[in-house]
C-alpha positions as semicolon CSV with decimal commas, in nm:
position;residue;x (nm);y (nm);z (nm)
1;X;0,000;-0,004;0,000
2;X;0,116;0,349;-0,067
3;X;0,138;0,634;0,176
4;X;-0,131;0,828;-0,022
5;X;-0,402;0,562;0,041
6;X;-0,322;0,567;0,414
7;X;-0,316;0,940;0,457
8;X;-0,692;0,979;0,534
9;X;-0,669;0,724;0,800
10;X;-0,354;0,892;0,960
11;X;-0,534;1,229;0,955
12;X;-0,845;1,084;1,113
13;X;-0,642;0,911;1,392
14;X;-0,443;1,229;1,455
15;X;-0,774;1,448;1,484
16;X;-0,917;1,189;1,739
17;X;-0,597;1,200;1,936
18;X;-0,595;1,579;1,951
19;X;-0,970;1,575;2,053
20;X;-0,915;1,336;2,337
21;X;-0,611;1,520;2,450
22;X;-0,799;1,859;2,482
23;X;-1,094;1,691;2,651
24;X;-0,847;1,539;2,904
25;X;-0,683;1,870;2,960
26;X;-1,021;2,045;3,044
27;X;-1,117;1,749;3,272
28;X;-0,782;1,790;3,461
29;X;-0,843;2,160;3,498
30;X;-1,180;2,095;3,643
31;X;-1,043;1,850;3,898
32;X;-0,764;2,110;3,991
33;X;-1,028;2,377;4,036
34;X;-1,236;2,159;4,262
35;X;-0,937;2,051;4,471
36;X;-0,849;2,414;4,523
37;X;-1,186;2,477;4,699
38;X;-1,146;2,603;5,062
39;X;-1,407;2,670;5,323
40;X;-1,534;3,027;5,279
41;X;-1,500;3,044;4,894
42;X;-1,807;3,113;4,681
43;X;-1,909;2,839;4,430
44;X;-2,174;2,780;4,167
45;X;-2,312;2,433;4,122
46;X;-2,378;2,266;3,784
47;X;-2,749;2,327;3,859
48;X;-2,687;2,703;3,896
49;X;-2,710;2,735;4,277
50;X;-2,465;2,985;4,443
51;X;-2,339;2,899;4,792
52;X;-2,039;2,926;5,023
53;X;-1,829;2,629;5,098
54;X;-1,836;2,522;5,465
55;X;-1,637;2,196;5,454
56;X;-1,448;1,991;5,196
57;X;-1,392;1,624;5,217
58;X;-1,252;1,366;4,958
59;X;-1,566;1,325;4,754
60;X;-1,818;1,574;4,902
61;X;-1,858;1,936;4,981
62;X;-2,086;2,083;5,248
63;X;-2,232;2,413;5,122
64;X;-2,394;2,696;5,317
65;X;-2,681;2,812;5,086
66;X;-2,830;3,057;5,337
67;X;-2,904;3,109;5,704
68;X;-2,963;2,755;5,851
69;X;-2,942;2,591;5,513
70;X;-2,653;2,333;5,468
71;X;-2,636;2,118;5,171
72;X;-2,416;1,815;5,091
73;X;-2,298;1,791;4,725
74;X;-2,070;1,566;4,532
75;X;-1,739;1,740;4,456
76;X;-1,784;1,687;4,086
77;X;-2,123;1,869;4,098
78;X;-1,930;2,207;4,155
79;X;-1,935;2,389;3,820
80;X;-1,713;2,685;3,927
81;X;-1,524;2,838;4,210
82;X;-1,583;3,205;4,205
83;X;-1,359;3,500;4,318
84;X;-1,489;3,700;4,621
85;X;-1,568;3,993;4,420
86;X;-1,771;3,790;4,158
87;X;-1,959;3,610;4,426
88;X;-2,048;3,920;4,612
89;X;-2,158;4,085;4,283
90;X;-2,389;3,790;4,190
91;X;-2,529;3,690;4,529
92;X;-2,533;4,016;4,724
93;X;-2,546;4,268;4,442
94;X;-2,234;4,450;4,572
95;X;-2,031;4,616;4,292
96;X;-1,665;4,635;4,350
97;X;-1,549;4,975;4,221
98;X;-1,220;4,923;4,044
99;X;-1,191;5,283;3,922
100;X;-1,315;5,504;4,196
101;X;-1,120;5,804;4,084
102;X;-1,217;5,768;3,711
103;X;-1,421;6,025;3,515
104;X;-1,792;5,979;3,540
105;X;-1,940;5,911;3,196
106;X;-2,293;6,048;3,132
107;X;-2,592;5,816;3,034
108;X;-2,627;5,984;2,708
109;X;-2,368;6,060;2,437
110;X;-2,497;6,410;2,366
111;X;-2,251;6,590;2,594
112;X;-1,963;6,407;2,431
113;X;-2,048;6,510;2,075
114;X;-2,181;6,858;2,106
115;X;-1,987;7,179;2,203
116;X;-2,135;7,450;2,397
117;X;-2,190;7,675;2,094
118;X;-2,370;7,405;1,889
119;X;-2,580;7,301;2,187
120;X;-2,730;7,645;2,217
121;X;-2,797;7,670;1,840
122;X;-2,959;7,333;1,818
123;X;-3,212;7,397;2,102
124;X;-3,357;7,701;1,929
125;X;-3,516;7,532;1,623
126;X;-3,692;7,187;1,644
127;X;-3,636;6,948;1,363
128;X;-3,946;6,827;1,170
129;X;-3,909;6,491;1,007
130;X;-4,257;6,480;0,854
131;X;-4,298;6,439;0,488
132;X;-4,424;6,773;0,316
133;X;-4,535;6,831;-0,030
134;X;-4,292;7,032;-0,246
135;X;-4,555;7,303;-0,306
136;X;-4,594;7,347;0,078
137;X;-4,216;7,363;0,120
138;X;-4,187;7,633;-0,138
139;X;-4,483;7,824;0,011
140;X;-4,343;7,787;0,366
141;X;-4,008;7,930;0,267
142;X;-4,199;8,218;0,112
143;X;-4,401;8,260;0,421
144;X;-4,741;8,148;0,312
145;X;-4,910;7,804;0,316
146;X;-5,204;7,695;0,089
147;X;-5,510;7,579;0,278
148;X;-5,563;7,309;0,017
149;X;-5,267;7,076;-0,093
150;X;-5,166;7,093;-0,467
151;X;-5,287;6,733;-0,523
152;X;-5,653;6,765;-0,405
153;X;-5,768;6,610;-0,724
154;X;-5,569;6,302;-0,684
155;X;-5,713;6,255;-0,336
156;X;-6,066;6,247;-0,456
157;X;-5,961;5,994;-0,727
158;X;-5,796;5,788;-0,459
159;X;-6,116;5,790;-0,248
160;X;-6,333;5,685;-0,541
161;X;-6,104;5,389;-0,611
162;X;-6,118;5,274;-0,255
163;X;-6,508;5,298;-0,262
164;X;-6,517;5,102;-0,578
165;X;-6,300;4,826;-0,431
166;X;-6,507;4,809;-0,123
167;X;-6,816;4,758;-0,334
168;X;-6,647;4,486;-0,545
169;X;-6,542;4,304;-0,220
170;X;-6,903;4,307;-0,076
171;X;-7,001;4,084;-0,370
172;X;-7,141;4,338;-0,607
173;X;-7,416;4,446;-0,394
174;X;-7,487;4,738;-0,640
175;X;-7,559;4,495;-0,923
176;X;-7,830;4,326;-0,732
């Protein structure tokens, strides 16, 4: 047999080896994380429960889930060991302020994009995003606005078409 015919099998075996190796590495990291648990550290179980470690034995962990609530879990049911800051943020809602002396960022970005001069000018005239007829725009710029739009004839034609369509959808009640 030539090397070319064996190449797909070699590649397949190599890929399987690499996948099992990475899975074993992840499994070893999880075991190391669980072995580093100490009483007092915050944990999250694989079921999503947050608790504090009270005791650690070979195969089990005693967790304090609240006042007077102690639960016994298998060690491999611990999903993550959390840092103190992360545990307090999730469980107690306490935010740890890393940058207490940093500048305060406003809730909106308007103060970041406008200068003082442009802010005063933009507050004077409101912006109208409505659609206007070109004749109205020309008259508005001249200072007068017609009481009737320039396309009043087309509005009457559109109304007649809608009435006719309604009559057709009624089953031709006019013809009866």
